[in-house]
C-alpha positions in Angstrom: 73.5 106.2 87.1 76.8 105.2 88.5 78.5 107.7 90.8 81.8 109.2 89.6 85.3 108.0 90.4 87.4 110.2 92.7 91.0 110.8 92.1 92.3 112.6 95.3 95.8 113.6 95.9 98.1 115.4 98.4 101.0 117.3 97.1 103.9 119.6 98.1 105.2 120.8 94.7 102.4 119.9 92.3 103.9 116.7 90.8 101.5 114.3 92.4 98.6 116.5 91.3 99.9 116.3 87.7 99.8 112.5 87.9 96.3 112.6 89.3 95.1 114.8 86.4 96.8 112.4 83.9 95.1 109.4 85.5 91.7 111.2 85.4 92.3 112.0 81.7 92.8 108.3 81.0 89.5 107.5 82.7 87.7 110.2 80.8 89.1 108.9 77.5 87.7 105.5 78.5 84.3 107.1 78.9 84.2 107.0 82.7 82.9 109.7 84.9 85.8 111.0 87.1 86.5 114.0 89.4 89.9 115.2 90.6 90.5 117.0 93.9 93.2 117.8 96.3 92.6 116.0 99.6 92.5 119.1 101.7 89.8 120.6 99.4 87.3 117.8 99.7 84.2 118.2 101.9 81.9 115.4 100.6 83.0 111.8 100.0 79.6 110.2 99.8 79.0 110.9 96.1 81.8 108.6 94.7 81.8 105.0 93.6 85.6 104.4 93.8 88.7 106.2 94.9 92.2 106.5 93.6 94.4 108.2 96.2 97.9 109.6 95.5 100.6 111.2 97.7 104.3 112.0 97.5 107.0 110.5 99.8 109.4 112.9 101.4 112.1 111.6 103.7 110.3 108.3 104.1 106.9 109.8 105.0 103.8 110.9 103.3 102.4 114.4 104.0 100.3 115.1 107.0 97.6 116.1 104.6 97.3 112.5 103.5 96.9 111.2 107.1 94.4 113.8 108.0 92.3 112.9 104.9 92.3 109.2 105.7 91.3 109.9 109.3 88.5 112.3 108.3 87.0 110.0 105.7 87.7 106.6 107.1 84.1 105.4 107.3 83.5 106.4 103.6 86.8 105.2 102.2 86.4 101.8 103.9 83.2 101.2 101.8 84.8 101.9 98.4 87.1 100.1 96.1 90.3 102.0 96.6 93.7 102.2 94.7 96.7 104.1 96.0 99.8 105.4 94.3 102.8 107.3 95.7 105.7 109.2 94.1 109.1 108.8 95.6 112.2 107.9 93.6 114.0 110.9 92.1 116.9 109.0 90.4 115.0 106.1 88.9 117.2 103.5 90.6 115.6 100.1 91.5 116.7 100.4 95.1 114.8 103.7 95.4 111.6 102.0 94.4 112.1 99.2 96.9 112.9 101.7 99.7 110.0 104.0 98.8 107.6 101.0 98.8 108.8 99.9 102.2 108.5 103.4 103.7 105.0 104.0 102.3 103.7 100.6 103.4 105.2 101.2 106.9 103.5 104.6 107.0 100.2 103.0 105.9 100.3 100.5 108.8 98.9 103.4 110.9 95.7 102.9 108.9 95.1 99.1 109.2 91.5 99.5 108.1 92.6 100.7 104.7 92.4 97.9 102.2 93.6 98.9 98.7 93.0 97.0 95.5 96.5 97.8 94.3 99.4 100.0 95.7 101.9 101.4 93.2 105.1 103.4 93.5 106.0 105.8 90.6 109.1 107.8 90.1 108.8 111.5 91.1 110.0 114.9 90.3 112.6 116.7 92.3 113.2 120.5 92.2 115.3 121.8 95.1 113.9 125.3 94.7 110.3 124.0 95.2 110.9 121.9 98.3 108.7 123.2 101.2 109.9 123.5 104.8 111.1 121.4 106.5 112.0 119.2 103.6 114.1 121.9 102.0 116.5 121.6 104.9 117.6 118.3 103.4 118.9 120.1 100.3 121.0 122.4 102.4 122.7 120.2 105.1 126.3 119.4 104.2 126.0 115.7 104.9 122.7 115.3 103.1 122.7 113.2 99.8 120.2 115.8 98.4 122.6 118.7 98.8 123.5 119.8 95.3 121.2 117.3 93.7 120.0 118.6 90.3 116.4 118.9 89.3 115.1 115.5 88.0 111.8 114.1 86.7 111.6 110.3 86.5 107.9 110.0 86.3 107.2 107.2 83.7 104.0 108.2 82.0 103.8 104.9 80.1 103.8 103.0 83.4 101.2 105.4 84.9 99.0 104.9 81.8 99.3 101.1 82.1 98.3 101.3 85.8 95.3 103.5 85.1 94.3 101.1 82.3 94.4 98.2 84.8 92.1 100.1 87.1 89.7 100.9 84.3 89.3 97.2 83.5 88.9 96.2 87.1 86.4 99.0 87.7 84.3 98.0 84.7 84.3 94.4 85.7 83.3 95.3 89.3 80.3 97.4 88.2 79.4 95.3 85.1 79.9 98.3 82.8 79.2 97.3 79.2 82.0 98.0 76.8 85.0 96.9 78.8 88.0 99.0 77.8 91.6 97.9 77.3 94.7 99.1 75.5 96.5 97.7 72.5 99.8 99.3 71.4 98.9 102.4 73.3 95.5 102.8 71.6 92.3 102.6 73.6 89.9 99.9 72.3 86.4 99.1 73.4 85.0 95.6 73.3 81.4 95.7 72.3 78.7 93.5 70.9 79.7 94.4 67.3 83.4 93.7 67.7 86.4 95.7 68.8 86.3 99.4 68.0 89.3 101.7 68.2 88.6 104.9 70.1 89.6 108.1 68.4 
């Protein structure tokens, strides 16, 4: 029996964890075995067949929790097909996505051994009242662009679902899973020997 997929995430305010749970829900709907865990809570990486890793970007960097996780499980992650997503933009502007991607890829250069199948930037959620120290300082400094910035949530669930669907298809191809899944107008369909069946 194929080992489960791991969706592991680091988070500061819970937003990245909500995306992880959403992605895992898509996998389960496709009939795949998946587990979700916060990176700092994992203690066994050997039982998984693939990994989807997620982290937020704060002030151009990913949380220390993410780096600690990658260092701790380097030998295991290097053997698995791995996908990575990061939440960064809080306004939904194109330049934010470009900057977030540059920042994240620059940060990931500290882990040259990490080869990901696909790296994706998604919009994030910003709540100044939930920002942890020291990031909350950026919401208080007079010259900071975040001072007085309202609460926003630019996570695009349609894009997240599409990305999860692309991983489902690649995973099924990689492991020769019968009944490759795909999506048509938002509905999950499964291609089988008797034709295409729409999943309830």
